[in-house]
C-alpha positions as CSV (number, residue, x, y, z in Angstrom):
1,M,76.8,31.0,86.2
2,D,73.7,33.3,85.8
3,V,74.3,36.9,84.7
4,L,72.3,39.6,86.5
5,D,70.7,42.4,84.6
6,Q,71.0,46.0,85.6
7,S,67.7,46.1,87.6
8,E,68.8,43.1,89.8
9,V,72.2,44.7,90.4
10,D,70.5,47.9,91.5
11,A,68.2,46.0,93.8
12,L,71.1,44.2,95.5
13,L,73.0,47.5,96.0
14,A,70.0,49.1,97.5
15,A,69.5,46.1,99.9
16,V,73.2,46.3,101.0
17,E,73.0,50.1,101.6
18,S,69.8,49.8,103.7
19,G,70.9,46.7,105.5
20,D,67.7,44.9,104.6
21,D,67.8,41.2,105.6
22,E,64.0,40.7,105.8
23,E,64.3,37.8,103.3
24,E,66.6,35.9,105.7
25,H,64.0,36.1,108.5
26,S,60.9,35.4,106.4
27,A,62.3,32.2,104.8
28,G,60.9,28.9,105.8
29,R,57.2,29.9,106.4
30,I,54.8,27.1,105.3
31,F,51.1,27.6,104.8
32,T,48.7,24.6,104.7
33,R,45.1,23.9,105.4
34,H,46.0,20.9,107.6
35,R,46.6,21.7,111.3
36,R,49.8,19.9,112.2
37,D,53.3,20.6,113.6
38,L,55.5,21.8,110.7
39,E,58.7,22.2,112.7
40,G,60.1,18.9,111.4
41,V,59.0,19.3,107.8
42,E,61.9,19.3,105.4
43,V,61.8,21.8,102.5
44,R,63.8,20.9,99.4
45,P,64.3,23.1,96.3
46,Y,62.7,21.9,93.1
47,D,64.1,22.9,89.7
48,F,61.3,23.0,87.1
49,K,63.8,23.0,84.4
50,R,65.0,19.4,85.4
51,P,61.9,17.5,86.5
52,E,62.6,14.0,87.7
53,R,60.0,12.0,85.7
54,V,61.6,8.6,86.2
55,S,61.4,7.1,89.7
56,K,64.4,5.7,91.5
57,D,63.0,2.1,91.1
58,Q,62.7,2.6,87.4
59,M,66.2,4.0,87.2
60,R,67.6,1.0,89.1
61,A,65.7,-1.3,86.7
62,L,67.1,0.5,83.7
63,Q,70.6,0.3,85.1
64,T,70.2,-3.5,85.8
65,L,68.9,-4.0,82.3
66,H,71.8,-2.3,80.7
67,E,74.3,-4.0,82.9
68,A,73.2,-7.2,81.2
69,F,73.5,-5.4,77.9
70,A,77.1,-4.4,78.8
71,R,78.1,-8.0,79.6
72,N,76.6,-9.4,76.4
73,F,78.1,-6.6,74.3
74,G,81.5,-7.0,75.8
75,A,81.5,-10.8,75.1
76,S,80.4,-10.2,71.5
77,L,83.1,-7.6,70.9
78,S,85.7,-9.8,72.5
79,G,84.9,-12.6,70.1
80,F,84.7,-10.3,67.1
81,L,88.0,-8.4,67.8
82,R,89.9,-11.5,69.1
83,T,90.9,-9.6,72.3
84,I,89.4,-8.9,75.7
85,V,87.0,-6.0,75.6
86,E,85.4,-4.9,78.9
87,V,82.2,-3.0,78.9
88,K,80.5,-1.8,82.1
89,V,77.9,0.8,83.1
90,A,79.5,3.9,84.6
91,T,76.5,6.2,85.1
92,C,72.7,6.1,84.8
93,E,71.0,9.5,85.2
94,Q,68.3,11.7,83.8
95,M,68.8,15.1,82.4
96,T,67.6,17.4,79.7
97,Y,68.5,16.7,76.1
98,S,70.4,20.0,75.8
99,E,72.6,19.0,78.7
100,F,73.3,15.7,77.1
101,I,74.3,17.2,73.8
102,S,76.4,19.9,75.3
103,G,78.6,17.3,77.0
104,L,79.5,15.4,73.9
105,P,82.7,15.9,71.9
106,N,82.7,17.1,68.3
107,P,83.4,15.1,66.1
108,T,82.1,11.8,67.4
109,S,80.1,8.8,66.3
110,F,76.5,9.8,66.9
111,N,73.9,7.2,65.8
112,L,70.1,7.6,65.7
113,I,68.4,4.3,66.5
114,E,64.8,3.3,65.7
115,T,62.6,0.4,66.7
116,D,59.2,-0.7,65.5
117,A,58.0,-1.4,69.0
118,L,58.3,2.3,70.3
119,D,57.7,5.7,68.8
120,G,60.6,8.0,68.4
121,Q,64.4,7.6,68.2
122,I,67.2,7.0,70.7
123,C,70.8,8.0,70.4
124,L,74.0,5.9,70.7
125,E,77.2,7.9,70.9
126,I,80.6,6.2,70.8
127,S,83.8,8.2,71.7
128,P,86.5,8.5,69.1
129,L,89.0,7.5,71.8
130,I,87.8,3.9,71.5
131,I,86.4,3.9,67.9
132,Y,89.8,4.4,66.2
133,P,91.6,1.7,68.3
134,I,88.8,-0.7,67.3
135,I,89.2,0.3,63.6
136,D,93.0,-0.1,63.9
137,R,92.5,-3.5,65.5
138,L,90.2,-4.6,62.6
139,L,92.8,-3.5,60.1
140,G,95.6,-5.5,61.8
141,G,97.2,-2.8,63.9
142,T,98.4,-3.1,67.5
143,T,96.9,0.3,68.8
144,Q,100.2,1.0,70.5
145,D,101.2,4.3,68.9
146,L,97.8,5.2,67.5
147,F,97.0,8.8,66.8
148,I,93.4,9.8,67.3
149,P,92.4,12.2,64.5
150,Q,90.1,15.1,65.2
151,R,88.0,14.8,62.1
152,P,84.7,13.0,61.0
153,M,85.0,9.4,60.1
154,T,85.5,8.4,56.5
155,G,83.1,6.2,54.6
156,I,85.3,3.1,55.0
157,E,85.7,3.8,58.7
158,T,81.9,4.2,59.1
159,R,81.4,0.8,57.4
160,L,83.9,-0.8,59.7
161,I,82.5,0.6,62.9
162,G,79.0,-0.4,61.6
163,N,80.0,-4.0,62.4
164,V,80.5,-3.0,66.1
165,T,77.3,-1.0,66.4
166,N,75.2,-3.8,64.8
167,R,76.6,-6.2,67.5
168,G,75.6,-3.6,70.1
169,L,72.1,-3.4,68.7
170,A,71.8,-7.2,68.8
171,A,72.9,-7.2,72.5
172,L,70.5,-4.3,73.2
173,S,67.5,-6.3,71.7
174,E,68.5,-9.3,73.8
175,A,68.6,-7.1,77.0
176,W,65.2,-5.5,76.3
177,A,63.6,-8.8,75.5
178,G,62.6,-9.1,79.2
179,I,60.5,-5.9,78.9
180,K,59.3,-6.1,75.3
181,E,60.3,-7.8,72.2
182,M,61.9,-5.3,69.8
183,S,64.6,-5.0,67.2
184,F,66.8,-2.0,66.8
185,N,68.3,-0.5,63.6
186,I,70.4,2.5,62.8
187,A,68.3,5.2,61.0
188,S,71.2,7.7,60.4
189,S,74.7,8.7,61.7
190,E,76.2,12.1,62.3
191,S,79.6,13.4,63.4
192,N,78.4,16.6,64.9
193,P,75.8,16.0,67.7
194,Q,74.8,19.6,67.8
195,L,73.1,19.2,64.4
196,V,70.7,16.4,65.6
197,Q,67.5,17.4,67.4
198,I,65.3,14.4,68.1
199,V,63.4,16.0,71.0
200,P,63.0,19.6,72.3
201,P,66.1,20.9,74.3
202,N,64.3,20.8,77.7
203,E,62.9,17.3,77.2
204,V,63.8,14.8,79.9
205,V,66.1,12.0,78.7
206,V,67.7,9.0,80.5
207,V,71.4,8.7,79.7
208,I,73.3,5.5,80.4
209,G,77.0,5.9,80.3
210,F,79.4,3.0,79.6
211,E,83.1,2.5,79.8
212,L,84.9,0.5,77.1
213,K,88.4,-0.9,77.7
214,M,90.5,-2.8,75.2
215,S,94.1,-3.6,76.1
216,N,95.8,-0.3,76.7
217,R,92.9,1.8,75.3
218,A,89.7,3.1,76.9
219,G,86.7,5.2,75.8
220,T,83.1,6.0,76.6
221,M,79.8,5.2,75.1
222,N,76.5,6.9,75.9
223,L,72.9,5.7,75.3
224,C,70.4,8.5,75.3
225,I,66.7,7.4,75.7
226,P,64.1,10.2,75.7
227,Y,61.4,9.8,78.3
228,A,58.7,10.2,75.6
229,V,60.0,7.1,73.8
230,I,60.0,4.7,76.8
231,E,56.9,6.2,78.5
232,P,54.6,3.4,77.2
233,V,56.7,0.7,79.1
234,M,57.5,2.7,82.2
235,D,55.0,0.7,84.3
236,I,56.9,-2.5,83.5
237,L,60.2,-0.8,84.4
238,S,59.6,-0.7,88.1
239,A,62.0,-3.2,89.7
240,Q,59.4,-5.4,91.4
241,S,57.1,-5.8,88.4
242,W,60.1,-6.3,86.1
243,F,61.6,-9.1,88.1
244,S,58.3,-10.8,88.8
245,Q,57.5,-10.7,85.1
246,S,60.8,-12.2,84.2
247,K,60.2,-15.1,86.7
248,Q,56.6,-15.8,85.8
249,T,55.8,-14.9,82.2
250,R,59.2,-15.3,80.7
251,T,60.1,-18.7,82.3
252,P,58.1,-20.9,79.9
253,E,59.4,-19.1,76.8
254,I,63.0,-19.3,78.1
255,A,62.6,-23.0,78.9
256,D,61.2,-23.7,75.5
257,R,64.1,-21.8,73.9
258,V,66.6,-23.8,75.9
259,V,64.9,-27.1,75.0
260,R,64.9,-26.2,71.3
261,G,68.6,-25.5,71.5
262,L,69.4,-28.7,73.4
263,D,67.4,-30.8,70.9
264,R,70.0,-30.1,68.2
265,A,73.0,-30.7,70.5
266,P,74.9,-34.0,69.6
267,L,75.7,-36.3,72.5
268,G,78.3,-39.1,72.6
269,V,76.9,-42.5,73.7
270,T,79.3,-45.3,74.8
271,G,78.7,-48.8,76.2
272,L,80.9,-49.8,79.2
273,L,81.4,-53.6,78.8
274,A,83.7,-54.1,81.8
275,E,86.4,-52.6,83.9
276,T,89.7,-54.0,85.2
277,T,93.3,-53.1,86.1
278,I,96.5,-54.2,84.5
279,T,100.2,-53.3,85.1
280,V,102.1,-51.0,82.8
281,R,104.4,-54.0,81.8
282,D,101.3,-56.0,80.7
283,L,100.1,-53.0,78.7
284,L,103.5,-52.6,76.9
285,E,103.7,-56.4,76.1
286,M,100.1,-56.6,74.9
287,R,99.8,-58.0,71.3
288,P,96.8,-58.8,69.0
289,G,95.1,-61.9,70.1
290,D,95.7,-61.5,73.8
291,V,92.8,-61.9,76.2
292,I,91.9,-59.4,79.0
293,V,90.1,-61.2,81.8
294,T,87.5,-59.4,83.9
295,E,85.3,-60.4,86.8
296,K,82.1,-59.4,85.0
297,R,79.9,-62.1,83.4
298,A,79.0,-61.9,79.7
299,S,75.3,-61.9,80.6
300,T,75.6,-58.9,83.0
301,P,74.0,-55.7,81.6
302,V,76.2,-53.2,79.9
303,V,76.4,-49.7,81.3
304,A,75.4,-47.1,78.7
305,R,77.1,-43.7,79.3
306,I,76.0,-40.3,77.9
307,E,79.0,-38.0,77.6
308,G,80.8,-40.0,80.3
309,E,77.9,-40.1,82.7
310,K,76.3,-43.5,83.6
311,K,72.7,-43.2,82.7
312,F,71.2,-46.6,81.5
313,L,71.7,-50.3,81.8
314,A,71.5,-52.1,78.4
315,Q,71.9,-55.5,76.7
316,L,74.6,-55.9,74.1
317,G,73.5,-57.4,70.7
318,Q,73.2,-56.7,67.0
319,H,70.6,-54.8,64.9
320,R,70.7,-55.2,61.1
321,G,74.2,-56.4,61.2
322,K,75.6,-53.7,63.4
323,R,76.5,-53.7,67.1
324,A,73.7,-52.2,69.3
325,L,72.6,-51.6,72.8
326,R,69.1,-52.3,74.0
327,I,68.1,-50.1,76.9
328,T,66.6,-52.0,79.8
329,R,66.3,-49.4,82.6
330,A,67.7,-46.1,83.8
331,V,70.4,-45.9,86.5
332,A,68.9,-44.6,89.7
333,K,70.6,-41.6,91.4
334,G,73.4,-42.8,93.7
335,E,73.2,-46.4,92.4
336,R,76.5,-48.2,92.1
337,V,76.8,-50.0,88.8
């Protein structure tokens, strides 16, 4: 609420006494050099203290990008803590840095993050309401009757929560890889956000708010990105150019990464000699030396299966004293073998 000084109060009292409502009648006049009908023109107030420097398309792209970060971070935390951790984007808005700082609790976990690909720092704030349950979980607790202390974190607690923030930075790097390859690292940490001034108070920042849920506990996490930091990549952040880039330029790199991963994956190869059916009684009475008769000739090709899928026809034989399959041809799609 704005406080009026004495001169403004006197002016209001004088206007009330004289019944002056000229301002009400004179509002809405528009002057322009172009001759056109101005009856349907909509006039909106503009606050120069909070300029919207990020377009709606870019905000949507940022929200989509960090929704992918939330999914990856939640999966990483779930595996690390051995319990289900849900992370989702709650808000994505732009404001001034002073408004962001004024809305944070004290004490809290306030981390300054740097990257070599961009100039400046960004902020990652994690609420104590979820930090201490995570620390209690790491130390073997159940978080049922946990008391949230109103004090800065100790050195041991800071080291423990560093394992969580490092996983968050890894997920953040993976999410931003579609825009620009970059790696994030923590420059410093602070418990009182009022003592940290990375940009001027009236500088525009983009704040992405997250909700973290773990069993019966919940808390918030805020990522503050100054506009000056991401200004060099703002052209890429429009939704259309971002998605088109991910489909065109990133596809060969992603395909190459998948191929390299699959090259090292072991696969089970089996040779299907023949198939038949027997009764349960015959199976129970089967002894060493018994012969199972099938309708398949010995000269018929063997079906080679990869992880249970019929892929090739092969000839059974030996190679250097070991049983081997010699591939003759691939099995066509829909072929009955």
